[in-house]
N, C-alpha and C positions, 0 to 999 in steps of 0.2 A: 124457828132455827133449823129444824129438820128439813123444811122445804128449801131453805137457803143453801144448806149443804148439798142437797140433791141438785139444785140449780148449778152450783159451782162445779160439782163433779161432772155434770153433763157438758158444761162449757169446756172443761179441760179435755174430755173425751173427744168432743167435736173438733177442738183445736188440733189435737194430735192426729185425728183422722184426716183433717184438711191438709196436713203436711206429710202424711205417711206415704203418699205416692210420689213425692218429689224425688227426682233422679238427678244426681250430680256427678261431677267428674267425668263427663262424657267427652270422648275424643272426636266423635264424628256423628252427625245426624243426617240421614238421607232424606230426600223428598218423600212425601207420602205416595204410596202406590198400593192399590187394592185395599185402601183404608188403613194401612199400617206403614210405619216408617222404621227403617233399620237404625239402630244406635250402637256405637262401638265404645267399649271400655277396655283399655288394654288390648289384649289379643282376642277378646271375645265379642260376640255380637248378640243382640237381642232385638225385640220389636216392641214398639209402643203403638197403641191405637190412637184415634183422633182425640180422645179424652186425655191422653197422656199416661194411660195405664200401661204398665209393663206386661204385655200379654204373652210374650215369649221370653222367658228368663235368659240371661246371658249364658251362652254356650260356645263351644269351640269347634262345632262341626258344621256350622252354617257356611255356605260357599259364597264368597264375594264374586260378583260378575261385573263386567264392564258396563257402566251406564254413563255415557258421556265422558266427562273428565275424571270420574271417580269410579272406584270399585267397591261395591257393597252388596250384601244379600238383598234379594227382592222377592216379594210375593206376587205371583200372577195366578189367577184362577184358583186361589186358595192353595197354592203349592209353592214351596220354597226349596231350593236345592240344599242337600246336605251331603257330606262325604265321610267315609270311614276308611281306615287303612288296614289291610290284611296282608301279611307277609311282604310288607313294603310297597304294596300296590294300592292306589286309591280307587274306591268304588263309590258311585254316586246314586243317590235316591232323593226322596222328597218327604217333607213334613207338611201338615196343614196348620192352620192358625191356632190350633189348640196345642201345637207342639208334638202331635202324634205322628209317628212314622207311618205314612200311608203307602209309600212305595219304597220297599227296602233297598238299601244300597246294593246295586248289582251291575251297574253300567260303568264302562271304562271312562266315559265322559258323558255330559248331558247339558242341555240348555234350559233356561227358564221356560215356563209354559207360555203359550200364546194361543188364545182361542181354544183352550182345552187340549192343546197338543204340544209336544216338545220333541226335539230331536235328541236321540241318545245313541251311544255306541253299545249295541247289544253283544254280549259275550256268549259264544257257543262252545260247548265242550263235546268232543267226539271221542268215543272209546275206540282205541286202536288195537286193543287186545294185549296179549302177552308177547314180550320181546325175548326170544330164547337166548339171544346173544348177550343182552344186557341183564337178563334174568329178572325183569320187573315188568309191571303193568304200565302200558304207555297210553297217554291221552294227548289229544291235539286240541289247541284252542284257536279260535278265529273270532273276528268281530265284524259287524256291519253297521252302517248308518241307518237307523230306523226311525219312523215316527211312532210315538207312543201316545196313548190317551191318558186321562187323569187317574187311571187305575194301574198304569204301568204296562198295559198290554200293547204289544207292537201291532199297529194297524196297517203299516205300509213299509216295505223295505226300499230304501233309497239307493243302496249300493249292494253289491255282492259281498259275501263273507270273505275276509282277508285273514290269512294266517298270522298269528302273533305268538311269539314265545312268552308265556306268562311267567316272567321273571323280573324281579325288581332291579336286577342288574341291567336289563334291557329297557323295561318300562320305567324310566326314572321320573317321567312326567306323564300326565294323562295324554293319550293319543289325540291328535287334532281331529275335530269334527270337520269333514270336508264337504258338507252339503249345507244348503240353506233354502228355506221355502221363500219363494218370491211372489206367490199367489196361491189361491186355493187349489189350483190344478198344475202349477209349475214349480219346479225346483231346479237348483243349480248345483252342479258337481264340480269341484276343483280338481284338475288333473295334476299329475306330478310335475308338470312344467309350469304350474301356477296359473294356467288358463282355465276359464270356466266354460262348462257346457250346460246349456239349458235343456231340460227334459220335461216331457209331459207325464203326468201321473197316469199310469194305466189302470184300468178297472180290474 
C-alpha cells in the first residue's frame, strides 16, 4: 500500500511537471533566432528556447525591431536591445540570454548586433563651465554614429559628433541612425537630402 501511494504521488508530480512549462494566451510568436524566439503577451515580451522554456520572463523594456513584416525583439550574438527612460528621453542598452544587463542603457539609439558589432548613437557630454549671466553650470551634449563591440565599447566612429539639446521637449523620439554597414570595410552615410554616400573604413 505504501509503495502504491508513492507511485501515485510520483505520477501526479510528473504530470504537473509535464504541464508546468505550458505558456498560453500568447499574442505573437516570432521565428527562432540565436536559438530563442520572442513571445508577446499584452504589452510585454519574453523569450523561449527551442525546448519551449521561458528563459527571459515577460518584461516591458525589450525593444521590438523591424524584421520583415513584423516588429519584435531579437537576440543576435547573445545580445538583445533594451531601453529605459530618464527625464523623458529613451536610452538603449543590451541584455544577454540570462536576462542580465551587459551593456547599460546609454545610447540615444542602437541596432541589434551583427557579427559581434552594432551601430549606436553615442552621447557625449562636454563641460562648458560656469555661465556668469545665467548664474549656473553649463554642459553641452552631442552624439555620433559609432560601431560598438559586444561589451559596449566604441571601436569605430562613423560620423562626427553633432550637437543635440538633451531635452524631452526636443527629443520626443530616438534620433535616427543615419549609417549602415554594407561590408566589413564599407559603410554608407545618409545625407540631409536623403542621398547616401559610401565610405571606406580608415584604419
